[in-house]
N, C-alpha and C positions, 0 to 999 in steps of 0.2 A: 504494500500500500504506500502511496505517495503521501508521506506525513505532512509535508509542507502544504500540499493541496488540502488535506483534511483540516489543517489549522485555519486555512482561508475560509472554508465552509463554516466552521465554528464562529469565525469573526463576523459572518454575515447573518447569523441566525435571527437576531432581533429584527433586522430588516426583512428577512424572509417571512417571519410570522406576521409582520405588519402588512406586507404587500399581499400575502395570501388572504388576510382578512379584508383588505380593501377591495379585492376583486369579487369577493362574495357579495358585496353590497349591490352589485348589478343584478337585477332580476332577469337573468338570461334564460328564461323559459321561452320556448319557441312561441312567437306571436304572429300577428297578422303581417304578411309581407308588405313592405312599403318600398318606394323607390330608394335604392341604395341600401336597403336593409331587408335582404331576402327572408330572414327569419325573425324579423321584428327589431325594434329599437334597442331593447335590453341586451340582446345577443350582440348586436353591432357595437354597442358601447363597451361591452366586456372585451371584445376583440381589439378595439382601438386602444383600450387601456393596456392590454398585454403587449401590444406592439410598441406603444410609447415607452413602456418599461424597457423593452429590448433595445430600443433606440437610445434611451438614456444610458444604458450600460455599454454602449459602443458597438452594438452588433448591426449588421445589415438586416433590414426588415422589409417585408413586402406584404401588402394587403391585396388579396386576390378577390376583388369585387365584393368584399365583405362576406364571402362564402367561407373563407378560411384565410390564414396568413401564416407567416413563419419568421423566425429569427435565425440567422445563419452565422456560423463561425468557421473560418477556413476558406482557402481560395482554390484548392485543387484536390485531386484524389477522389476516393470513393465517398459516397454520400450516405451518412447514417442518419436515420430519421427517429426522432422522439415524438410520437403522436399523442397529444393530449386533447381534451375538449373543454370548452368554456361554457357550453350550454348545460342546463340542468333540467331535471324533471320538475313538475309542479310541486310546490311545498306541501300541499295537503294540510291536515289539521293535527293538533295534538302536541304542538311545540311548547317547550318551557322557556324558549328565548325567541327573539325575532330572527326568523330564518335568513334574513338578508342584512343583518347587522355586522356579521363577521366577528362575533363576540369571542374574546379570549378569556377563559376562566377555568379554574380547577385543573389547569395543565392541558387543556384542550382548546382547539379552534373549532367553534360551532358555526353551523349554517349550511344552507343548501349549496352543495358543491364542495364542502370542506374536504371530503375524501373522494368524491365522485363529481368532477375530476379537477376542480380548480386548484385546490391545495397542492396535490401532487404535480400538476403541470407547472405551477410557479416554482415548486421545489426543483424541477428539472431545469428551469430557466436559471435559477440561482446556482445550480451545479455547473452549468456551462459558463456562467459568469465567473465562478471560482477558477475554473480551468483557464479561462482567458487571462485572469490576473497573474497566472504563473509567468506570462510573458514569453512563452516558447512558441515559435512558428509551427503551426500544425501541418502534418503531412496529408491529412484527410479533411473532410468537412462534416459538420453536424448541423442539422436543422431541427429546431423545436417547432413543430407544426401545431398550430392552434385550430382545432376543429370547432364547428359551431352548430352542428346538427346531428351529433352522435346519438342522442336519446330519441330521435324521432325521424329517422329515415336515411341518414348519411348522404344527403344531397350535397352538403357542404364540401366534404372531402372528395366526393366524386367530381364536383366542379373544379376543385383545386387541382386534382391530378390530370384533368383534361388540359390544364394550362401550365403545369409545373412538372419539373423532373421527378421521376419516381426514385425514391431512395433504394440503394443496393440492399440494405438490410436495416433493421431497426427494432424498437421496442415501444410499448405504451405503458405509462404508469397508471393503469386504470383497472387493476384487479388485485391479485394477491402476490406476496412473496412466499416462497422463493421464486419459482418460475412456472408460468402457465404455458404448457407445451401443446395442449389440446383444448379446443373450444367446440361445444356442440353447435350443430346447425340451428339457425333461428328462423322461424317462419311465422307470419301472421296469416290467419284465415279469417275473412269477413263472412259471417253467417247472417243471412237476412231473409226476410219474407214479407210480402205485402200483407197488410192486415185488412182483409176483406171480411167485414163483420157478418157473421152468420148468427142471427139472434136466436136465443134459446132462453128457457127459464133459468134464472140465476139469482144469486143473492147480492151481486155487486157488479158494477161496470168498471173496468180498468181504464183510468184516464191516462196515466203515464207511469213509467218506471225509468229511472236514470241512475247510473253509477259508473265511476271510472273516469280517469283523466288521461291515462296513457296505457297502452297495451302491455307495457313491461313493468307495471305495478299491480300488485294485488289490490282489489277495490276495497278501500277502507270505509267509505261512506256511500250509502245508496238510499234513494227515496222512492216511495211508491205512493200514488194517489189513486183512491177509489171513490166512486159514488156507491154508497151502500143502500140496500133496499130493505134490510131489516136489522134490528139492533143486535142480533146474534153474531153478526160479523165482527163488530167492534169488540164484543165480549170475547170472541174466540181469539182475535188478534192480541188482546190484552193479556191472554194466558199463554200465547205462543212462545216456545223456547226453541230457537234454531239448533239443529244438530251440531253446528260448528261453534256454538257458544257466542255468536255475535249478539250484541246488545240491541234490543228493539224498543223504540219509543213510538207512541201514537198520539194523534190529536184529532178529535172528532168535532167538526164544526157543521152543525146541521146534518146533512147527508154526506158531506165531504170528509173522508177519512184519509189523513196523511200518516204514513208509516215510514219511519226512518230506521235504518239499520247501521250499526257501527261495528266495524270489524278491526282488523289490524293490517296495516300496509307492510309489504315486504317486496323485495326485488322479484321481478317476473321470472328470474332464473331459479328462484327458491319459493315457489308458491305454497309449498307445504309448511313454510314458516309463517305464513300470514293467515288471516281470517277474512274470507271473502264476504263482504256485506251483501253484494248482489245475489250471490248463491243462496244466502239466507232468505232473501225476499222471494226468490224463485220457489224455494221450498214452501214458503207461506202461501204463495199464489196457487201452488199445486193442491192445497188443502181447502181452497175457497172455490165455491161453485160460481163461476163468472157467467155472464149472460151472452157470451160470445163463444159459440161452439168451436169455431176454427182456432181461436186463441187458446182455448183449453187444450186442444190437440197439440199445438206447438209447445205449450208449457209442459205438457206431459213428456214430450220428446226431450226438451231441454233438461228436465230433471232426471230423466232416465239415462241419458247419454253423457251429459256434462255434470250436472249436479255439483257435488263438493269434490269430485275427483281431481287430483293433480297429476295422475299418471296416464290418463286416457284409456283406461282399461275397458270401460263400457263402450267406447267408440272403436275399440279394436286396434288401437295403435300403441298400446303399452309395450315396453321392451327395453333392453339395455345392451351395451357392448362392454368388453373388458377394459377399454381405454377410457371412455368418457362417462360411463354409468347410464342411469335411467332417463328415459324420455320424460319430460314434464309438460304440463298444460296449465296455463293461467288464463282464466276468464278476466280480461283486462278492461273491457268496455261492454256495458249492457245498456240498451235503450229500447223502450217501447213507447210509441206515440200512437195517435189515432190512426195513423196510416201504415206503420211498419214496425217490424222487429229488427234490431241490429245488435249483433254480438261480435266481439273480436277476441279470438283465441290466440294467445302467444305461446307457441310450441317450441321447446328446445329439444332437438332430437340427436341421438348418438351419432358420432362421426361416420359410422359405417352403415347408417340407415339411408333409405331411399325416400326422398321427399315426395316423389311422384306417387309412390305407394301409399304414403300417409294421406295425400290429397284424395286419392281414389277411395280409401277406406272411410274418410270423413264424409264424402258425398254419399256413400252407402249408408253410413250410420245416421246421418241427418237428412235422409231423403225427404223430399217435400220442401226443403229449404234451400236457398241458394248458398253455395260454398265457393268462395273466390279466394285464390291465393294472392296475397298482397306482398308486403315486405318480406324478402327472402334473402338470407345470407347463408352461404354454404359453410360447412364446418372448417376448422383450422387444425392442422397437425404439423408439428415441427419435430424432426427426428431428434431423439435424445443424444445421438452421436454427432449432431451438427456443430459447426464452429461456434454458432451463436449460443447454443445451450451451454457449451463448455465454457465460453467466456463469461456468461452470466453467472454460472455456478462458481467460478473462480473469484469473481468480484464480490458476490454475496458472502461467500465464506471468508474472504479476506477482511471485509469490513465488519461483519457481524460476529465472526468467530463461531457461527452456527453452521450445521451441515445443510447444504442445499439439496432440495429434492424437487421432483416434478409433480405438477398438479394439472388435472383436467377440470374444466368448469362448464357450467351451463350458460354463463354470461357471454356476451359478445363484445369484443373490443376492436379498436382500430388496428390491432395486429393483423386482422384479415385484409386490411386495405392495401398492404404492400407485400411484396415477396419476402420470405425469410425474416419473419418478425414474430416476437413473442410478447405476451403481457408480463410485466416485471414490476410488482408492487402495486399500490403502497401498503396494503393490509398485511400486517405481520402475523405469523402463526400465533393462535391463541387470543387475538384481539377480537373484540365485538364488531360485527359487521353492521354499520348503520346507514349505508347508502340506500337511497329511495325511502327512508323512514323519517319520522319526526325526530328532532334533535340529532340530526346527522352531525358527526364530529370526527376529528382526528387528533390523537395525542400530539402535542408539540414535539415531544421526544421522537415520535415516529416520523413526523414531517421532517425533522432535522436529519434523522437517520436515512430517510429516503434521499434527501439532497446529498448526503455523504456518499451513499452507494452510487448514485448517478454521477457524481463528480469523478469517482474512480473509474466507472465504466466509460465515460466520455473521454477521459484522459487516455485510457487504453485504446479506444477507437481512433483518437486523433493522432496519437504518437506511436 
């Protein structure tokens, strides 16, 4: 380990913590596209701030149409990419701090993006800054690439690479340490049906159901509105206990019954760790006789084939492989209006599975509803014997004094965006995972350790 370099990183730690907190203050959730802001003003401002930091530290910077941008060091040789992202998922509810204040307390940096992925991306920038401070002319090049659309479609990085050089190899600080060498495939399926009311005798009319803000988050809050025709419905709802232990509240105003379910958010890659509020409302609806025969049939199918399952067993798509583990299913968006039903399933499938077969099986299981494949990212696999994996192992062990090992995940990172790349940090073994959850945070010691590891990695790459 280059000890002089490590000392430089330590000397920058207070500034690192400050700037990681500052960039959290931008609410960079994907918003309405505007001229010069393809993903909304909040995302644009976060990108501009990161690039100004790079410029301040003496790097060459480039903004690619506000779709993405980079900070570059080095003038020749192979290009190594560090791909982070500055966009975040919606904040949701249940926070004990302001999600966009960048609070530092109790040894942690708190806020949406603290660990996914603003904090680690700024740590990588500071690592490159530390390397630059050594004053040695590099033989190769490094780009810290700031993505802006990672959480909702990857259009930003796609546009970027349509206009910019593709790195020869690289990493992303957007997962776990030690090394992510395999990532499951990720695909969204949009399930829909027109709601052509077929009137029948019933105890209630469904006005609407709504839950979910992003397909890659477990639905934490959902709301159902009914017009009830007899008082027994409200009485039944008041006693209803969902099988997944979601909390249910109701309010009756005349004949209008509003039911709210409160679950627990988690990352769409780990739906089994959350409590899906919309699934609880679907269970409830399955026990109420609605005055729409066609809707009752759809609800029966949804409960039978999707329900509370996170493995896809009832849809016939469950399974696993020896590298990346089990297939998972997250019901990420659910909506019923007067005219239609719309669901979005976020599926993470093992690297040796066939997405075409998954689609075929879903169409069979959900026959009568429209099944459309939407966002689709193929799986990632990097050979354990590759130069990249060996380098990352050496650096990790050198800095942490802990044994490096390989991990497969259900999450999807920018490592898929370039050839020969792996996810590398920032979550250390044994740490609580808080991404996509209320009170997202990262320990300041871990943020500093990430910068230390990345500094040694970039030093090895450049020299």
